[in-house]
C-alpha positions as CSV (number, residue, x, y, z in Angstrom):
1,G,0.0,0.0,0.0
2,D,0.9,3.7,-0.1
3,S,3.2,4.8,2.7
4,D,2.4,8.0,4.6
5,V,6.1,8.3,5.4
6,W,7.6,7.8,2.0
7,V,9.5,11.1,2.1
8,E,11.2,10.2,5.3
9,D,11.9,6.6,4.0
10,C,13.5,8.0,0.8
11,S,15.5,10.6,2.7
12,I,16.9,8.0,5.1
13,A,17.8,5.7,2.1
14,A,19.4,8.6,0.3
15,I,21.6,9.7,3.2
16,V,22.7,6.1,3.9
17,M,23.7,5.9,0.2
18,Q,25.7,9.1,0.6
19,L,27.4,7.8,3.8
20,A,28.3,4.5,2.1
21,G,29.7,6.4,-0.9
22,C,31.8,8.5,1.5
23,R,33.3,5.4,3.0
24,L,34.3,4.3,-0.5
25,G,36.0,7.7,-1.2
26,L,33.1,9.1,-3.3
27,G,31.7,12.5,-3.1
28,S,27.9,13.0,-3.6
29,C,25.3,15.6,-4.1
30,W,21.6,15.5,-3.1
31,I,19.5,17.0,-5.9
32,Q,16.1,17.9,-4.6
33,I,13.3,16.9,-7.1
34,R,10.1,16.8,-5.0
35,N,8.3,20.2,-5.0
36,R,10.7,21.7,-7.4
37,S,10.1,23.1,-10.9
38,H,11.9,22.2,-14.1
39,S,10.3,25.0,-16.0
40,S,7.2,27.2,-15.7
41,S,5.1,24.5,-17.3
42,M,6.7,21.3,-15.9
43,S,7.7,20.0,-12.4
44,A,11.1,18.6,-11.9
45,E,9.4,15.3,-10.9
46,D,7.6,15.1,-14.3
47,Y,10.8,16.0,-16.1
48,V,12.7,13.2,-14.4
49,K,10.0,10.7,-15.0
50,Q,9.9,11.7,-18.7
51,E,13.7,11.5,-19.2
52,L,14.1,8.2,-17.3
53,D,10.8,6.7,-18.7
54,L,9.5,6.1,-15.2
55,P,5.9,5.0,-14.5
56,E,3.5,7.8,-13.6
57,D,2.6,6.2,-10.3
58,L,6.2,6.5,-9.0
59,L,7.1,9.5,-6.8
60,V,10.6,11.0,-7.0
61,E,12.1,12.6,-3.9
62,C,15.7,13.3,-5.1
63,I,18.6,12.2,-7.2
64,I,21.9,11.4,-5.6
65,S,24.9,11.9,-7.9
66,F,28.3,10.2,-7.0
67,G,31.8,10.9,-8.2
68,Y,35.4,11.3,-7.2
69,P,35.9,14.7,-5.7
70,D,38.6,17.0,-7.2
71,E,39.4,18.4,-3.8
72,A,38.7,17.8,-0.1
73,K,36.7,20.5,1.5
74,R,37.4,21.4,5.1
75,P,34.5,21.5,7.5
76,L,33.4,25.0,8.7
77,A,34.5,25.9,12.2
78,A,31.6,26.4,14.6
79,A,32.5,30.1,14.9
80,D,31.9,30.4,11.1
81,L,28.4,28.9,11.1
82,E,25.5,31.2,10.6
83,W,23.7,30.2,13.8
84,N,20.9,32.8,13.2
85,K,19.7,30.6,10.3
86,I,19.2,27.6,12.6
87,L,15.9,27.2,14.5
88,T,15.8,25.3,17.7
89,A,13.0,24.3,20.1
90,D,13.8,27.2,22.4
91,R,14.3,29.7,19.5
92,H,11.5,29.7,17.0
């Protein structure tokens, strides 16, 4: 049957794939598809379905691309994070 948590399930599967790729030395990029537009007349989801010849009843959450990174990016230091963009339970 239809899942009421398909977005969450897909998101978990996608991040697990990204983490597995990382362990293999691969970089990855999440490409959001659901609720995005391809053009003014077509959703990103419909475009992906058309290009990949997917059945109409399938839903597309995202695309994950994998590849070998050209460079290693250093993580941001906590002091460089834009904390004002993060909402927490006590700050909403």
